[in-house]
C-alpha positions as a Markdown table, in Angstrom:
| # | Residue | x | y | z |
|---|---|---|---|---|
| 1 | Unk | 26.2 | -11.6 | 17.4 |
| 2 | Unk | 23.7 | -14.0 | 16.0 |
| 3 | Unk | 23.2 | -11.0 | 13.2 |
| 4 | Unk | 26.8 | -11.2 | 12.0 |
| 5 | Unk | 27.0 | -14.1 | 9.8 |
| 6 | Unk | 23.5 | -14.3 | 8.3 |
| 7 | Unk | 23.2 | -13.7 | 4.7 |
| 8 | Unk | 20.4 | -12.5 | 2.0 |
| 9 | Unk | 19.4 | -16.1 | 0.0 |
| 10 | Unk | 16.6 | -15.0 | -1.7 |
| 11 | Unk | 14.3 | -12.1 | -2.3 |
| 12 | Unk | 10.7 | -12.8 | -4.1 |
| 13 | Unk | 7.9 | -10.7 | -5.0 |
| 14 | Unk | 4.1 | -11.0 | -5.5 |
| 15 | Unk | 1.8 | -8.6 | -6.7 |
| 16 | Unk | -1.6 | -8.6 | -5.0 |
| 17 | Unk | -4.8 | -6.8 | -5.7 |
| 18 | Unk | -7.5 | -5.7 | -2.9 |
| 19 | Unk | -10.7 | -3.9 | -3.4 |
| 20 | Unk | -11.5 | -0.9 | -1.7 |
| 21 | Unk | -14.7 | 0.8 | 0.2 |
| 22 | Unk | -14.9 | 3.5 | -2.2 |
| 23 | Unk | -11.9 | 5.3 | -4.0 |
| 24 | Unk | -9.6 | 7.7 | -2.3 |
| 25 | Unk | -8.9 | 10.9 | -3.9 |
| 26 | Unk | -6.3 | 13.5 | -3.2 |
| 27 | Unk | -4.0 | 16.4 | -4.9 |
| 28 | Unk | -5.4 | 18.0 | -7.9 |
| 29 | Unk | -5.6 | 14.7 | -9.9 |
| 30 | Unk | -4.5 | 11.3 | -8.0 |
| 31 | Unk | -7.1 | 8.8 | -7.1 |
| 32 | Unk | -6.7 | 5.2 | -6.0 |
| 33 | Unk | -9.7 | 2.8 | -7.2 |
| 34 | Unk | -7.6 | -0.3 | -5.6 |
| 35 | Unk | -4.9 | -1.6 | -3.8 |
| 36 | Unk | -2.3 | -3.1 | -6.2 |
| 37 | Unk | 0.5 | -3.5 | -3.7 |
| 38 | Unk | 3.7 | -5.8 | -4.3 |
| 39 | Unk | 4.5 | -8.3 | -1.2 |
| 40 | Unk | 8.3 | -8.6 | -0.8 |
| 41 | Unk | 9.8 | -11.8 | 0.8 |
| 42 | Unk | 13.6 | -12.1 | 1.9 |
| 43 | Unk | 14.8 | -15.4 | 3.0 |
| 44 | Unk | 18.1 | -15.4 | 5.4 |
| 45 | Unk | 20.7 | -18.2 | 5.6 |
| 46 | Unk | 19.3 | -19.5 | 8.8 |
| 47 | Unk | 15.9 | -20.3 | 7.1 |
| 48 | Unk | 14.1 | -17.0 | 8.7 |
| 49 | Unk | 12.0 | -15.2 | 6.4 |
| 50 | Unk | 10.8 | -11.7 | 6.4 |
| 51 | Unk | 7.8 | -10.0 | 4.4 |
| 52 | Unk | 7.2 | -6.4 | 3.9 |
| 53 | Unk | 4.7 | -4.5 | 1.2 |
| 54 | Unk | 5.8 | -2.2 | -1.4 |
| 55 | Unk | 3.1 | 0.2 | -2.4 |
| 56 | Unk | 3.6 | 1.7 | -6.0 |
| 57 | Unk | 2.6 | 5.3 | -6.3 |
| 58 | Unk | 3.1 | 6.5 | -9.9 |
| 59 | Unk | 1.9 | 10.0 | -9.3 |
| 60 | Unk | 4.2 | 10.4 | -6.4 |
| 61 | Unk | 7.4 | 7.9 | -6.8 |
| 62 | Unk | 7.2 | 7.2 | -10.2 |
| 63 | Unk | 7.0 | 3.8 | -9.4 |
| 64 | Unk | 4.6 | 0.8 | -10.6 |
| 65 | Unk | 4.0 | -3.0 | -10.0 |
| 66 | Unk | 6.4 | -3.6 | -12.7 |
| 67 | Unk | 9.0 | -1.5 | -12.1 |
| 68 | Unk | 8.9 | -2.9 | -8.4 |
| 69 | Unk | 8.9 | -6.2 | -9.2 |
| 70 | Unk | 11.6 | -5.7 | -12.4 |
| 71 | Unk | 13.9 | -3.5 | -10.3 |
| 72 | Unk | 14.0 | -6.2 | -7.6 |
| 73 | Unk | 14.7 | -9.0 | -9.6 |
| 74 | Unk | 17.2 | -7.4 | -12.3 |
| 75 | Unk | 19.0 | -5.0 | -9.9 |
| 76 | Unk | 18.4 | -5.1 | -6.1 |
| 77 | Unk | 18.3 | -9.1 | -5.5 |
| 78 | Unk | 21.6 | -9.6 | -7.6 |
| 79 | Unk | 23.6 | -7.0 | -5.4 |
| 80 | Unk | 22.2 | -8.3 | -2.2 |
| 81 | Unk | 22.4 | -11.9 | -2.7 |
| 82 | Unk | 24.8 | -13.6 | -0.3 |
| 83 | Unk | 25.7 | -10.1 | 1.2 |
| 84 | Unk | 25.6 | -9.7 | 5.0 |
| 85 | Unk | 22.1 | -8.9 | 6.3 |
| 86 | Unk | 22.6 | -6.2 | 8.6 |
| 87 | Unk | 24.6 | -4.4 | 5.5 |
| 88 | Unk | 22.2 | -3.4 | 2.7 |
| 89 | Unk | 24.6 | -0.5 | 1.3 |
| 90 | Unk | 25.0 | -2.4 | -2.1 |
| 91 | Unk | 21.2 | -1.7 | -2.4 |
| 92 | Unk | 21.4 | 2.1 | -2.4 |
| 93 | Unk | 23.7 | 2.4 | -5.2 |
| 94 | Unk | 20.5 | 2.3 | -7.2 |
| 95 | Unk | 18.6 | 5.6 | -7.4 |
| 96 | Unk | 15.1 | 6.5 | -6.3 |
| 97 | Unk | 12.7 | 3.3 | -6.5 |
| 98 | Unk | 11.9 | 4.1 | -2.9 |
| 99 | Unk | 9.2 | 1.4 | -2.0 |
| 100 | Unk | 10.9 | -1.4 | -3.7 |
| 101 | Unk | 14.2 | -0.6 | -1.4 |
| 102 | Unk | 12.0 | 0.3 | 1.6 |
| 103 | Unk | 9.8 | -2.9 | 1.4 |
| 104 | Unk | 13.4 | -5.1 | 0.9 |
| 105 | Unk | 14.8 | -3.3 | 4.2 |
| 106 | Unk | 11.9 | -4.0 | 6.3 |
| 107 | Unk | 11.7 | -7.3 | 4.9 |
| 108 | Unk | 15.0 | -8.2 | 6.2 |
| 109 | Unk | 14.6 | -6.3 | 9.4 |
| 110 | Unk | 11.7 | -8.5 | 10.1 |
| 111 | Unk | 13.8 | -11.8 | 9.1 |
| 112 | Unk | 16.6 | -10.6 | 11.7 |
| 113 | Unk | 13.9 | -10.1 | 14.5 |
| 114 | Unk | 12.8 | -13.5 | 14.1 |
| 115 | Unk | 16.0 | -14.7 | 14.0 |
| 116 | Unk | 16.8 | -13.5 | 17.4 |
| 117 | Unk | 13.3 | -14.3 | 18.5 |
| 118 | Unk | 12.4 | -10.3 | 19.3 |
| 119 | Unk | 9.5 | -8.4 | 17.8 |
| 120 | Unk | 10.2 | -6.0 | 15.3 |
| 121 | Unk | 9.3 | -3.2 | 17.6 |
| 122 | Unk | 11.8 | -4.3 | 19.9 |
| 123 | Unk | 14.4 | -5.1 | 17.4 |
| 124 | Unk | 14.1 | -1.5 | 16.1 |
| 125 | Unk | 14.0 | -0.2 | 19.8 |
| 126 | Unk | 17.6 | -2.0 | 20.1 |
| 127 | Unk | 18.7 | 0.0 | 16.9 |
| 128 | Unk | 17.3 | 3.3 | 18.2 |
| 129 | Unk | 19.1 | 2.7 | 21.9 |
| 130 | Unk | 22.2 | 2.1 | 20.2 |
| 131 | Unk | 21.9 | 5.2 | 17.7 |
| 132 | Unk | 21.8 | 7.3 | 20.9 |
| 133 | Unk | 23.9 | 5.9 | 23.4 |
| 134 | Unk | 26.9 | 8.6 | 22.9 |
| 135 | Unk | 24.0 | 11.6 | 23.5 |
| 136 | Unk | 21.6 | 9.9 | 26.2 |
| 137 | Unk | 23.9 | 7.6 | 28.6 |
| 138 | Unk | 21.8 | 6.0 | 31.2 |
| 139 | Unk | 18.6 | 6.5 | 29.7 |
| 140 | Unk | 16.4 | 3.7 | 29.0 |
| 141 | Unk | 14.1 | 3.6 | 26.1 |
| 142 | Unk | 11.2 | 1.7 | 26.1 |
| 143 | Unk | 8.3 | 1.3 | 23.2 |
| 144 | Unk | 4.7 | 2.5 | 23.4 |
| 145 | Unk | 2.2 | -0.3 | 23.9 |
| 146 | Unk | -0.7 | 2.2 | 22.3 |
| 147 | Unk | -0.2 | 4.0 | 19.1 |
| 148 | Unk | -2.1 | 6.9 | 18.1 |
| 149 | Unk | -4.1 | 6.7 | 14.7 |
| 150 | Unk | -5.4 | 9.0 | 11.9 |
| 151 | Unk | -7.4 | 8.2 | 9.0 |
| 152 | Unk | -6.8 | 9.6 | 5.6 |
| 153 | Unk | -10.3 | 11.0 | 4.4 |
| 154 | Unk | -10.0 | 11.7 | 0.8 |
| 155 | Unk | -11.7 | 14.3 | -1.4 |
| 156 | Unk | -15.2 | 13.8 | -2.3 |
| 157 | Unk | -18.9 | 14.8 | -2.1 |
| 158 | Unk | -20.0 | 15.6 | 1.3 |
| 159 | Unk | -22.8 | 12.6 | 1.8 |
| 160 | Unk | -19.7 | 10.0 | 0.6 |
| 161 | Unk | -17.0 | 11.6 | 3.0 |
| 162 | Unk | -19.2 | 12.4 | 5.9 |
| 163 | Unk | -20.7 | 8.4 | 5.4 |
| 164 | Unk | -17.1 | 7.2 | 5.5 |
| 165 | Unk | -15.9 | 9.3 | 8.6 |
| 166 | Unk | -18.9 | 7.9 | 10.4 |
| 167 | Unk | -18.2 | 4.5 | 9.5 |
| 168 | Unk | -14.4 | 4.7 | 10.6 |
| 169 | Unk | -15.3 | 6.8 | 13.7 |
| 170 | Unk | -17.3 | 3.7 | 14.9 |
| 171 | Unk | -14.5 | 1.3 | 14.2 |
| 172 | Unk | -12.2 | 3.7 | 16.6 |
| 173 | Unk | -10.7 | 6.4 | 14.7 |
| 174 | Unk | -10.3 | 9.8 | 16.4 |
| 175 | Unk | -8.2 | 12.0 | 14.4 |
| 176 | Unk | -9.0 | 12.5 | 10.6 |
| 177 | Unk | -6.3 | 13.6 | 7.9 |
| 178 | Unk | -8.6 | 15.6 | 5.5 |
| 179 | Unk | -7.6 | 15.9 | 1.8 |
| 180 | Unk | -8.0 | 19.8 | 0.9 |
| 181 | Unk | -7.2 | 21.6 | -2.3 |
| 182 | Unk | -9.4 | 21.4 | -5.2 |
| 183 | Unk | -12.0 | 23.4 | -4.1 |
| 184 | Unk | -11.4 | 25.7 | -1.0 |
| 185 | Unk | -14.8 | 26.6 | -0.4 |
| 186 | Unk | -15.9 | 23.2 | -0.2 |
| 187 | Unk | -12.9 | 21.8 | 1.9 |
| 188 | Unk | -13.8 | 24.2 | 4.4 |
| 189 | Unk | -17.6 | 23.4 | 4.3 |
| 190 | Unk | -16.8 | 19.8 | 4.5 |
| 191 | Unk | -14.7 | 20.4 | 7.8 |
| 192 | Unk | -17.2 | 22.1 | 9.6 |
| 193 | Unk | -19.6 | 19.8 | 8.6 |
| 194 | Unk | -17.3 | 16.9 | 10.4 |
| 195 | Unk | -16.7 | 19.3 | 13.2 |
| 196 | Unk | -20.5 | 19.6 | 13.5 |
| 197 | Unk | -20.9 | 15.8 | 13.6 |
| 198 | Unk | -18.0 | 14.7 | 15.7 |
| 199 | Unk | -17.2 | 17.6 | 18.0 |
| 200 | Unk | -14.5 | 17.3 | 20.2 |
| 201 | Unk | -14.6 | 13.5 | 19.6 |
| 202 | Unk | -12.5 | 14.0 | 16.3 |
| 203 | Unk | -9.5 | 15.8 | 15.8 |
| 204 | Unk | -8.6 | 17.2 | 12.1 |
| 205 | Unk | -5.8 | 18.2 | 10.0 |
| 206 | Unk | -5.5 | 18.7 | 6.6 |
| 207 | Unk | -3.5 | 17.6 | 3.6 |
| 208 | Unk | -3.2 | 19.9 | 0.9 |
| 209 | Unk | -0.7 | 17.6 | -1.4 |
| 210 | Unk | 1.2 | 21.1 | -2.5 |
| 211 | Unk | -2.2 | 22.3 | -4.0 |
| 212 | Unk | -2.6 | 25.8 | -2.4 |
| 213 | Unk | -1.8 | 29.1 | -4.4 |
| 214 | Unk | 1.3 | 31.0 | -3.1 |
| 215 | Unk | -0.9 | 34.3 | -2.7 |
| 216 | Unk | -3.6 | 32.8 | -0.6 |
| 217 | Unk | -1.6 | 30.1 | 1.3 |
| 218 | Unk | -1.2 | 32.3 | 4.3 |
| 219 | Unk | -4.6 | 33.2 | 4.3 |
| 220 | Unk | -6.0 | 29.7 | 3.7 |
| 221 | Unk | -3.9 | 28.5 | 6.7 |
| 222 | Unk | -5.2 | 31.3 | 9.0 |
| 223 | Unk | -8.9 | 30.1 | 8.1 |
| 224 | Unk | -7.9 | 26.4 | 8.9 |
| 225 | Unk | -6.4 | 27.6 | 12.2 |
| 226 | Unk | -9.3 | 29.9 | 13.0 |
| 227 | Unk | -11.8 | 26.7 | 12.7 |
| 228 | Unk | -9.6 | 24.4 | 15.1 |
| 229 | Unk | -7.8 | 22.6 | 12.5 |
| 230 | Unk | -4.6 | 21.0 | 14.1 |
| 231 | Unk | -2.0 | 21.4 | 11.3 |
| 232 | Unk | -1.2 | 21.4 | 7.4 |
| 233 | Unk | 0.5 | 18.9 | 5.2 |
| 234 | Unk | 2.5 | 20.2 | 2.2 |
| 235 | Unk | 0.6 | 23.3 | 1.4 |
| 236 | Unk | 2.8 | 24.7 | -1.5 |
| 237 | Unk | 4.7 | 22.9 | -4.0 |
| 238 | Unk | 7.9 | 21.3 | -3.0 |
| 239 | Unk | 10.3 | 23.0 | -6.0 |
| 240 | Unk | 8.8 | 26.6 | -4.4 |
| 241 | Unk | 11.7 | 26.1 | -1.3 |
| 242 | Unk | 11.8 | 30.0 | -0.5 |
| 243 | Unk | 8.1 | 30.4 | -1.0 |
| 244 | Unk | 7.7 | 27.3 | 1.9 |
| 245 | Unk | 10.3 | 28.8 | 4.2 |
| 246 | Unk | 8.3 | 32.2 | 4.5 |
| 247 | Unk | 5.0 | 30.5 | 5.0 |
| 248 | Unk | 6.5 | 28.4 | 7.7 |
| 249 | Unk | 8.2 | 31.5 | 9.3 |
| 250 | Unk | 4.3 | 33.0 | 9.3 |
| 251 | Unk | 3.6 | 31.2 | 11.9 |
| 252 | Unk | 0.0 | 30.5 | 10.6 |
| 253 | Unk | -0.5 | 27.2 | 11.4 |
| 254 | Unk | 2.2 | 24.1 | 12.1 |
| 255 | Unk | 2.8 | 22.5 | 8.8 |
| 256 | Unk | 4.0 | 19.1 | 7.8 |
| 257 | Unk | 6.9 | 17.8 | 5.6 |
| 258 | Unk | 6.2 | 14.7 | 3.6 |
| 259 | Unk | 6.9 | 15.3 | 0.0 |
| 260 | Unk | 9.5 | 17.6 | 0.5 |
| 261 | Unk | 11.3 | 15.2 | 2.5 |
| 262 | Unk | 11.5 | 11.6 | 0.5 |
| 263 | Unk | 15.0 | 11.1 | 1.8 |
| 264 | Unk | 17.9 | 12.0 | 4.6 |
| 265 | Unk | 18.9 | 14.4 | 2.1 |
| 266 | Unk | 15.8 | 16.0 | 1.6 |
| 267 | Unk | 15.6 | 16.3 | 5.1 |
| 268 | Unk | 18.6 | 17.9 | 5.8 |
| 269 | Unk | 17.9 | 20.7 | 3.2 |
| 270 | Unk | 14.3 | 21.7 | 4.4 |
| 271 | Unk | 15.7 | 21.5 | 8.2 |
| 272 | Unk | 18.3 | 24.2 | 7.1 |
| 273 | Unk | 15.6 | 26.3 | 5.3 |
| 274 | Unk | 13.2 | 25.6 | 8.3 |
| 275 | Unk | 10.3 | 24.7 | 6.4 |
| 276 | Unk | 8.2 | 22.5 | 8.4 |
| 277 | Unk | 7.4 | 21.9 | 12.4 |
| 278 | Unk | 6.5 | 18.0 | 12.2 |
| 279 | Unk | 8.3 | 15.5 | 9.7 |
| 280 | Unk | 5.9 | 12.7 | 8.2 |
| 281 | Unk | 8.3 | 9.7 | 8.0 |
| 282 | Unk | 6.8 | 7.1 | 5.6 |
| 283 | Unk | 8.4 | 3.6 | 6.4 |
| 284 | Unk | 6.8 | 2.2 | 3.1 |
| 285 | Unk | 9.7 | 4.8 | 1.2 |
| 286 | Unk | 12.5 | 4.8 | 3.5 |
| 287 | Unk | 12.3 | 1.3 | 5.1 |
| 288 | Unk | 13.4 | 1.0 | 8.9 |
| 289 | Unk | 16.9 | 1.8 | 8.4 |
| 290 | Unk | 16.9 | 5.1 | 6.9 |
| 291 | Unk | 13.7 | 5.9 | 8.6 |
| 292 | Unk | 15.6 | 5.4 | 11.8 |
| 293 | Unk | 18.6 | 7.9 | 10.5 |
| 294 | Unk | 15.6 | 10.3 | 9.8 |
| 295 | Unk | 14.2 | 9.8 | 13.1 |
| 296 | Unk | 17.1 | 10.9 | 14.6 |
| 297 | Unk | 18.1 | 13.6 | 12.7 |
| 298 | Unk | 14.7 | 15.3 | 13.0 |
| 299 | Unk | 14.5 | 14.6 | 16.8 |
| 300 | Unk | 18.0 | 16.5 | 17.2 |
| 301 | Unk | 16.3 | 19.3 | 15.6 |
| 302 | Unk | 13.6 | 19.3 | 18.0 |
| 303 | Unk | 11.2 | 18.5 | 15.1 |
| 304 | Unk | 7.6 | 16.7 | 15.9 |
| 305 | Unk | 7.3 | 13.2 | 14.2 |
| 306 | Unk | 4.6 | 11.3 | 12.8 |
| 307 | Unk | 4.5 | 7.8 | 10.9 |
| 308 | Unk | 3.0 | 7.9 | 7.6 |
| 309 | Unk | 1.3 | 5.7 | 5.2 |
| 310 | Unk | 1.4 | 5.5 | 1.6 |
| 311 | Unk | -2.2 | 3.8 | 1.8 |
| 312 | Unk | -1.0 | 0.6 | 3.0 |
| 313 | Unk | -2.8 | -2.8 | 3.6 |
| 314 | Unk | -2.6 | -4.4 | 7.1 |
| 315 | Unk | 1.1 | -5.7 | 6.7 |
| 316 | Unk | 2.4 | -2.3 | 5.6 |
| 317 | Unk | 0.2 | -0.7 | 8.3 |
| 318 | Unk | 1.9 | -3.7 | 10.6 |
| 319 | Unk | 5.5 | -2.2 | 9.9 |
| 320 | Unk | 5.0 | 1.4 | 10.0 |
| 321 | Unk | 3.2 | 1.1 | 13.5 |
| 322 | Unk | 6.0 | -1.1 | 14.8 |
| 323 | Unk | 8.0 | 2.0 | 14.1 |
| 324 | Unk | 5.7 | 4.4 | 15.0 |
| 325 | Unk | 6.0 | 2.6 | 18.7 |
| 326 | Unk | 9.3 | 4.0 | 19.1 |
| 327 | Unk | 10.3 | 6.9 | 21.8 |
| 328 | Unk | 9.3 | 10.5 | 20.9 |
| 329 | Unk | 7.1 | 9.8 | 18.4 |
| 330 | Unk | 4.1 | 11.7 | 19.8 |
| 331 | Unk | 1.8 | 13.0 | 17.0 |
| 332 | Unk | -0.8 | 10.6 | 15.4 |
| 333 | Unk | 0.4 | 8.0 | 12.5 |
| 334 | Unk | -1.5 | 7.1 | 9.6 |
| 335 | Unk | -2.2 | 3.7 | 10.7 |
| 336 | Unk | -6.1 | 3.0 | 10.0 |
| 337 | Unk | -6.0 | 2.8 | 6.1 |
| 338 | Unk | -6.9 | -1.0 | 6.3 |
| 339 | Unk | -10.5 | 0.1 | 7.4 |
| 340 | Unk | -10.6 | 1.2 | 3.7 |
| 341 | Unk | -10.0 | -2.5 | 2.4 |
| 342 | Unk | -12.5 | -4.6 | 1.8 |
| 343 | Unk | -10.3 | -7.7 | 2.1 |
| 344 | Unk | -6.6 | -8.4 | 3.0 |
| 345 | Unk | -3.9 | -10.6 | 3.1 |
| 346 | Unk | -3.7 | -11.1 | 6.7 |
| 347 | Unk | -6.0 | -13.0 | 8.8 |
| 348 | Unk | -7.2 | -11.5 | 11.8 |
| 349 | Unk | -6.8 | -7.4 | 11.7 |
| 350 | Unk | -6.4 | -5.4 | 15.0 |
| 351 | Unk | -9.2 | -3.4 | 16.3 |
| 352 | Unk | -9.0 | 0.5 | 17.2 |
| 353 | Unk | -9.7 | 1.4 | 20.8 |
| 354 | Unk | -10.8 | 5.1 | 21.3 |
| 355 | Unk | -8.2 | 6.2 | 18.6 |
| 356 | Unk | -5.3 | 4.1 | 19.4 |
| 357 | Unk | -3.7 | 1.0 | 18.0 |
| 358 | Unk | -2.1 | -1.9 | 19.9 |
| 359 | Unk | 1.5 | -2.4 | 19.4 |
| 360 | Unk | 1.3 | -6.0 | 20.5 |
| 361 | Unk | -1.4 | -6.6 | 18.1 |
| 362 | Unk | 0.7 | -5.1 | 15.3 |
| 363 | Unk | 3.7 | -7.6 | 16.3 |
| 364 | Unk | 1.5 | -10.6 | 15.7 |
| 365 | Unk | 0.1 | -9.5 | 12.0 |
| 366 | Unk | 1.4 | -12.6 | 9.3 |
| 367 | Unk | 0.5 | -13.2 | 5.9 |
| 368 | Unk | -2.5 | -15.7 | 5.4 |
| 369 | Unk | -1.0 | -17.5 | 2.5 |
| 370 | Unk | -4.6 | -18.7 | 1.3 |
| 371 | Unk | -5.5 | -15.1 | 1.2 |
| 372 | Unk | -2.5 | -13.8 | -0.6 |
| 373 | Unk | -2.9 | -16.6 | -3.1 |
| 374 | Unk | -6.4 | -15.4 | -3.6 |
| 375 | Unk | -5.6 | -12.0 | -3.9 |
| 376 | Unk | -2.3 | -13.0 | -6.3 |
| 377 | Unk | -2.5 | -11.5 | -9.7 |
| 378 | Unk | 0.0 | -11.6 | -12.8 |
| 379 | Unk | 1.9 | -8.5 | -13.0 |
């Protein structure tokens, strides 16, 4: 195979900054005022280069732009240089540092796809197929040409939030992931206002970011179900494992696992206790290789799947969307955060059409070097 003799020759990082259309607020205290992410670039022994985006989230993963660039330079790069590109096991000797490792993995896969003359989606599909040959003999898997998207709508005053919802609706969004948890009565009022404005043209689900109270969570989920909210992501703190299992057993509203399922190890624990209905896989934190592992485990457990975004710019969105095109991923995926960016480091961004994004468009996304230079900052 063409991949077997390819080795990793270089890994480089570039920190870039992009302004937003307003801030993004979630959870009890978290706020994002701008995108300050890290571009990771990998070069293989045949000259092929791959790129990916690492989004630091100090309040979630404990990573910063400084920690990402440092761990890549000091630990990950030395372990991977001159190693076979299809074997990244040395990288996982390092604990945590989720998005740094995830970006390296995706950049390597991008370079390997280019080496084969394949799109990233087709390259991922090949790996998806190989993992299932023992169980699904004779089946032919095909990627989706269109992927259903959702948009992350943060916490804020009604006027600002409703105006943002209208803006992205006009740009093709048909599913909103609405952040809740700071003020429950205000949250319910905001959701009702959104429903009054958009009616059946906009589906809504909630993300509580672990903010609901144990005593009231069941009742609050019932309230969401009564007004037509589709499901709720992480209603309770992750450490309350037994309480989350009991909440799931109450069948109030389908629950999404996200913060509780950072890794495959986490996922297997959550499956053992049956704490969620839908798994939110975020390629930004698990790359492609580990995400494929988690996808296989979750599908074998008959769980629903969606692909999440860590508020990624267009490059990170493209990588997540290329993965979201794999078979069996049917829930809306968070592939429209780029609409919140005033600028980007790619050239032409894809258009959303009636709630969907084109896989073909995502596979054509490339970094514009001039735009990247303009957005580059010293870390």
